[in-house]
TORNU-714156 format. One line per 5 residues: number of its first residue (from 1); their letters; for each residue x, y, z of N, C-alpha, C. Coordinates in Angstrom, 1 decimal, padded with zeros to 4 digits, m for minus. Atoms other than C-alpha are relative to their C-alpha. Last residue first. Layout:
N
NUM	A	X/Y/Z/X/Y/Z/X/Y/Z ~ ...
This chain:
79
79	APARL	m000.9/m000.7/000.9/057.5/067.7/100.2/000.4/001.3/000.6 ~ 000.6/m001.2/000.5/055.7/065.6/103.0/001.0/000.7/m000.8 ~ m000.2/m001.0/m000.8/057.0/062.0/103.3/m000.3/001.3/m000.6 ~ m001.2/m000.7/000.2/055.4/059.4/101.1/000.3/001.3/001.1 ~ m000.7/000.6/001.1/052.6/057.1/101.6/001.5/000.4/m000.3
74	ALREP	m000.4/m000.9/001.0/051.6/058.6/104.9/000.8/m001.0/m001.1 ~ 000.8/000.4/001.1/049.9/056.0/107.2/000.6/000.7/m001.4 ~ m000.8/001.1/000.3/052.8/056.4/110.2/m000.9/m000.4/m001.6 ~ m001.0/m000.3/001.1/051.6/059.7/110.6/000.5/m000.9/m000.5 ~ 000.6/m000.7/001.5/048.3/058.6/112.0/000.9/000.2/m000.8
69	EWRAG	000.2/m001.3/000.1/050.3/056.7/115.1/m000.5/000.5/m001.3 ~ m000.8/m000.9/001.0/049.9/053.3/115.0/m000.3/001.4/000.2 ~ m001.4/000.8/000.0/048.7/050.4/117.7/001.0/001.1/m001.0 ~ m001.1/m000.7/m000.8/045.9/052.6/118.8/001.3/m000.7/m000.1 ~ m000.4/000.8/m001.2/043.3/050.4/117.5/001.1/000.3/000.8
64	LVQKS	001.2/m000.1/m000.8/041.9/053.2/115.1/000.2/m001.1/001.3 ~ 000.2/m001.4/m000.7/045.5/053.5/113.8/m001.3/000.1/000.9 ~ m001.0/m000.5/m000.8/046.4/049.9/113.3/m000.4/001.3/000.8 ~ m000.6/001.1/m001.0/043.2/048.3/112.1/001.1/000.5/001.0 ~ 000.8/000.7/m001.0/041.0/050.7/110.5/000.6/m000.9/001.1
59	LPPRD	000.8/m001.0/m000.9/043.6/053.1/109.1/m001.0/m000.7/001.1 ~ m000.5/000.2/m001.4/046.0/050.0/108.3/m000.7/001.4/000.9 ~ 000.5/001.0/m000.9/043.8/049.4/105.1/000.6/000.3/001.4 ~ 001.3/000.2/m000.3/044.0/053.1/103.7/m000.3/m001.4/001.0 ~ 000.4/001.5/000.2/047.7/053.7/103.3/m001.3/m000.2/000.7
54	YPAHT	m000.5/000.7/m001.3/047.9/057.6/102.8/m000.3/m001.6/m000.3 ~ 000.7/001.5/m000.1/047.8/060.1/100.1/000.5/m000.7/001.0 ~ m000.6/000.7/001.1/048.4/063.7/101.1/m000.3/m001.6/000.1 ~ m001.3/000.4/m000.5/045.8/065.5/103.3/000.6/m000.7/m001.1 ~ m000.8/m001.2/m000.2/042.9/067.6/102.6/001.4/m000.3/000.3
49	EAGVL	m000.7/m000.2/m001.2/041.1/064.6/100.9/000.7/001.0/000.2 ~ 000.9/m000.7/m000.7/039.0/065.0/097.8/000.5/000.3/001.4 ~ 001.2/000.7/m000.7/041.4/063.9/095.4/m000.7/000.7/000.8 ~ 001.0/m000.6/m000.8/043.8/065.4/092.8/m000.7/m001.1/000.7 ~ 000.9/001.0/m000.7/047.2/064.5/091.4/m001.0/000.5/000.8
44	TLTGD	000.8/m000.6/m001.1/048.7/066.8/088.8/m000.8/m001.2/000.5 ~ 001.1/001.1/m000.8/051.4/065.8/086.5/m000.7/000.8/001.3 ~ 000.7/m000.4/m001.4/053.2/068.3/084.3/m000.9/m001.0/000.3 ~ 001.0/m001.1/000.2/055.5/066.9/081.4/m000.5/000.2/001.5 ~ m000.5/m001.0/m000.5/058.7/064.9/082.1/m000.9/001.4/000.0
39	YGEGR	001.1/m001.1/000.6/057.6/061.4/081.4/000.4/001.2/001.1 ~ m000.7/m001.1/000.6/060.9/059.3/082.1/m001.1/001.1/m000.5 ~ m000.1/000.5/001.4/059.4/055.8/082.9/000.3/001.3/m000.8 ~ m001.1/001.1/m000.2/060.1/056.5/086.6/000.4/m000.3/m001.4 ~ m001.3/m000.7/000.1/058.1/059.9/086.2/001.3/m000.9/000.0
34	LTEVA	m000.4/m001.0/001.1/055.1/058.0/084.8/001.3/000.6/000.1 ~ m000.5/000.7/001.2/055.5/055.2/087.3/000.3/000.8/m001.1 ~ m001.6/000.3/m000.2/055.7/057.6/090.3/000.2/m000.7/m001.1 ~ m001.0/m001.2/000.0/052.4/059.4/089.1/001.3/m000.6/000.0 ~ 000.2/m000.2/001.5/050.6/056.0/088.6/000.8/001.1/m000.3
29	ALGAA	m000.9/001.1/000.9/051.7/054.6/091.8/000.1/000.3/m001.2 ~ m001.4/m000.5/m000.3/050.3/057.9/093.6/001.0/m001.0/m000.8 ~ m000.3/m001.3/000.8/047.0/057.4/091.8/001.4/000.3/000.2 ~ m000.1/000.0/001.6/046.9/053.8/092.9/000.3/001.2/m000.8 ~ m001.1/000.7/000.2/047.8/054.4/096.6/000.3/m000.3/m001.5
24	SAGVV	m000.2/001.5/m000.8/045.1/056.9/096.6/001.2/m000.6/m000.3 ~ m001.1/000.1/m001.0/044.8/060.6/095.6/000.2/m001.1/000.8 ~ 000.0/000.8/m001.1/042.2/060.1/093.0/001.4/m000.1/000.6 ~ 001.2/000.0/m000.9/042.1/061.7/089.6/000.1/m001.1/001.0 ~ 000.5/001.3/m000.5/045.3/061.7/087.7/m000.8/000.4/001.3
19	LIRRA	001.0/000.0/m001.4/045.6/064.8/085.5/m000.2/m001.4/000.4 ~ 000.9/001.0/m000.3/048.4/064.7/082.8/m000.5/000.3/001.3 ~ 000.6/000.0/m001.2/050.1/067.5/081.0/m001.0/m001.1/000.3 ~ m001.0/m000.8/m000.9/052.5/067.5/078.3/m000.4/000.4/001.2 ~ 000.6/m001.1/m000.5/050.7/064.9/076.1/001.1/000.6/001.2
14	RGDAP	m000.1/000.1/m001.5/053.1/062.8/073.9/m001.0/001.3/000.6 ~ 001.0/000.9/m000.6/052.5/062.2/070.3/m000.2/m000.1/001.5 ~ m000.5/001.2/m000.9/055.8/063.6/069.5/m001.0/m000.9/000.3 ~ m001.4/000.4/000.6/054.9/066.2/066.6/000.6/m001.4/000.6 ~ 000.4/001.0/000.8/051.3/066.6/068.3/001.3/m000.7/m000.9
9	DGRGQ	m000.8/m000.1/001.5/053.1/068.5/070.8/m000.5/m001.1/m000.6 ~ m001.3/000.1/000.2/050.7/068.6/073.8/000.3/000.3/m001.3 ~ m000.7/000.6/m001.3/047.2/068.3/075.2/001.3/m000.2/m000.3 ~ 000.0/m001.2/m001.0/045.1/070.5/072.7/000.7/m000.6/001.2 ~ 000.4/m001.4/000.5/044.6/067.4/070.4/m000.2/000.9/001.2
4	TDAM	m000.9/m001.0/m000.7/046.3/064.4/071.6/m000.1/001.3/m000.3 ~ 000.0/m001.5/000.0/043.8/061.8/070.6/001.0/000.9/000.7 ~ m001.2/m000.8/001.0/045.5/058.5/070.4/m000.2/001.2/m000.2 ~ 000.9/m000.8/000.6/043.5/056.8/073.6/001.1/001.0/m001.0
């Protein structure tokens, strides 16, 4: 979408704030990709969970099966 009105400096066509909805592996990957590509504006990642993004598939297999500790599911170390 090319419309940048109210979301940044129209002179450079780049938004200065981005909101990523969904604190999943995909949401985290989107934020990391933006940073990796040089985006230096504000990034906000929101989700319904009270904890940081985690790796969901192993939750039902490894954690509930008592093979992993829940802390191992974190996709990134706490900041």
